[in-house]
C-alpha positions in Angstrom: 169.1 112.6 19.1 166.4 109.9 19.1 164.9 111.3 15.9 168.1 111.1 13.9 168.8 107.6 15.3 165.4 106.5 14.1 165.9 108.1 10.7 169.4 106.5 10.3 168.1 103.1 11.4 165.3 103.3 8.8 167.7 104.3 6.0 170.1 101.4 7.0 167.2 98.9 7.0 166.2 100.1 3.5 169.7 99.5 2.3 170.7 96.3 4.2 167.4 94.9 5.3 166.4 93.8 8.8 169.3 91.7 10.2 168.4 88.1 10.9 168.7 87.0 14.5 169.7 83.7 15.9 166.7 81.5 16.2 167.5 81.0 19.9 169.4 83.4 22.2 172.8 81.8 23.0 173.7 81.6 26.7 175.5 84.4 28.6 178.7 82.3 28.7 178.5 81.3 25.0 178.1 84.9 24.0 180.8 86.2 26.4 183.4 83.7 25.1 182.3 84.2 21.5 182.7 87.9 21.8 186.2 87.6 23.4 187.2 85.4 20.5 185.9 88.0 18.0 188.2 90.8 19.2 190.5 92.2 16.6 189.8 89.5 14.0 187.1 88.7 11.4 184.0 86.8 12.3 184.8 83.8 10.2 188.1 83.2 12.0 186.6 83.7 15.4 183.7 81.4 14.6 186.2 78.6 13.7 187.9 79.1 17.1 184.5 79.1 18.9 183.4 75.9 17.1 186.7 74.2 18.1 185.8 74.7 21.7 182.2 73.8 21.4 182.8 70.7 19.2 185.9 69.3 20.8 184.7 69.4 24.4 181.6 68.4 26.2 180.9 71.7 27.8 182.5 74.8 29.3 183.3 72.9 32.5 185.5 70.6 30.4 187.2 73.6 28.8 187.8 75.0 32.2 190.0 72.0 33.1 192.4 72.8 30.2 195.5 74.8 30.7 195.6 78.3 29.1 198.1 76.9 26.6 195.8 74.1 25.5 192.9 76.6 25.1 195.3 78.7 23.0 195.9 75.8 20.7 192.2 75.4 20.1 191.6 79.1 19.4 194.7 79.9 17.4 192.7 80.9 14.3 191.2 83.8 16.1 194.5 85.5 16.7 195.8 87.0 20.0 195.8 83.5 21.3 197.6 84.0 24.6 195.6 87.1 25.5 192.2 85.5 24.7 193.0 82.1 26.2 194.1 83.7 29.5 190.9 85.7 29.6 188.7 82.7 28.8 190.6 80.5 31.4 190.2 83.2 34.1 186.5 83.6 33.4 185.8 79.8 33.5 187.8 79.5 36.7 185.8 82.3 38.3 182.7 80.2 37.8 184.0 77.8 40.4 183.9 80.6 43.0 180.3 80.6 44.4 180.9 84.0 45.9 181.7 85.5 42.6 179.8 88.6 41.4 179.8 87.0 38.0 177.5 84.0 37.7 175.9 83.4 34.3 172.5 82.5 35.9 172.6 85.8 37.8 173.3 88.1 34.9 169.8 87.9 33.3 168.3 89.0 36.6 170.4 92.2 36.8 169.6 95.6 35.4 171.6 96.7 32.4 174.0 98.8 34.4 174.6 96.1 37.1 175.2 93.5 34.4 177.7 95.7 32.6 179.5 96.3 35.8 179.6 92.7 36.8 180.9 91.6 33.4 183.5 94.3 33.0 185.2 93.4 36.3 186.8 90.5 34.4 190.1 90.8 32.5 189.5 90.9 28.8 185.9 92.0 29.1 185.4 95.6 28.1 182.2 97.7 27.7 181.7 96.5 24.1 182.0 92.8 25.0 179.7 93.2 27.9 177.2 95.1 25.8 177.3 92.2 23.2 176.2 89.8 26.0 173.3 92.0 26.9 172.2 92.4 23.3 172.8 89.0 21.8 172.2 86.7 24.8 169.5 88.7 26.7 167.9 90.7 23.9 168.3 93.9 25.8 168.0 97.2 23.9 171.7 97.9 24.2 173.9 99.0 21.3 177.5 97.7 21.5 180.1 100.1 20.0 183.1 98.7 18.2 185.4 100.6 15.9 183.0 100.5 13.0 180.1 101.8 15.0 182.2 104.5 16.6 183.6 105.7 13.3 180.3 105.7 11.4 178.4 107.5 14.2 181.0 110.2 14.4 181.1 110.7 10.6 177.4 110.9 10.4 177.4 113.5 13.2 175.2 111.8 15.7 178.1 112.0 18.2 181.4 113.7 18.5 183.5 111.5 20.7 187.1 110.3 21.0 186.6 106.6 21.9 184.1 103.7 21.4 183.3 103.7 25.1 182.4 107.3 25.1 180.2 106.8 22.0 178.5 103.8 23.7 177.6 105.9 26.8 176.0 108.7 24.8 174.2 106.4 22.3 172.7 104.1 24.9 171.4 107.0 26.9 169.5 108.1 23.8 168.6 104.9 22.1 165.0 104.5 21.1 163.3 101.3 22.2 163.6 98.2 20.0 166.3 99.4 17.6 169.5 98.2 19.2 170.0 95.0 17.1 169.3 96.4 13.7 171.1 99.7 14.4 174.2 98.0 15.7 174.3 95.3 13.0 173.7 97.6 10.1 176.2 100.2 11.3 178.7 97.3 11.2 177.6 96.5 7.7 178.0 100.1 6.8 181.4 100.4 8.3 182.7 97.2 6.7 181.3 97.7 3.2 180.9 101.4 2.6 182.0 103.7 5.3 185.5 102.3 5.4 188.4 103.9 7.4 190.0 105.2 4.2 188.2 106.1 0.9 184.7 105.6 2.1 182.3 104.7 -0.7 180.0 107.6 -0.2 178.5 107.4 -3.7 176.4 104.4 -2.6 175.9 105.3 1.0 172.2 105.3 2.1 173.1 108.1 4.6 174.8 110.4 2.2 172.1 113.1 2.5 172.0 113.1 6.3 175.7 112.5 6.9 177.8 115.4 8.1 181.2 113.9 7.2 183.2 116.7 5.4 185.5 114.5 3.3 182.9 112.5 1.4 184.3 110.4 -1.4 181.8 110.5 -4.2 184.0 109.1 -7.0 184.6 105.6 -5.6 183.3 102.7 -7.7 179.9 101.7 -6.6 180.5 98.0 -6.4 181.5 96.3 -3.1 181.6 92.9 -1.6 179.2 92.2 1.2 180.4 90.1 4.2 177.1 88.9 5.5 178.3 86.5 8.2 178.1 87.9 11.7 179.5 85.7 14.5 177.1 86.7 17.3 174.0 85.9 15.3 175.4 82.4 14.6 176.4 81.1 18.0 
């Protein structure tokens, strides 16, 4: 599996380039909250919500003093306001508990598995969100799997799974060193721009020769609109 991952990663880089990373790694807490805000919405909307919290308040301690309803007012543009505000409020409140298994300063000292377990103990934090913290805040070689990554990896034939979490477990057991960021980011680019849920634009796909998807659409127009903004590389 490592050989095909390396091959796919090379083909994606040839098509989309090497994704630019944030000049500085954001903190564990910045990334965790940013990823929660990104759930089930586009990156532009979630970034506006994130900036509302960062620009309107001194720090996360000040945000923690807000009610969930007031947090919801600040993040409304990200959608699912009640669900996300409750998750953020509970996480920030947990930081006041010095016996908590989750402390941002402790996460970087943990192994990948221990960090994932600590993060996913919190409501609203699933495996994908926790994996984003490891990749974008700690520069770990961990590939988060969202719906785009799950769909593309199954169509390509690298995995045959029924859920993003199952895909993540298999991929991260077989992930070559140093490829996580480019592999993850460019699979998202592929899923958004070309390998769409319906009518994938296979005629311009860089993986068309290695992809095992049976229902290739080779007649779609070759033009597409790139959405280059990725939230977690801009926190």
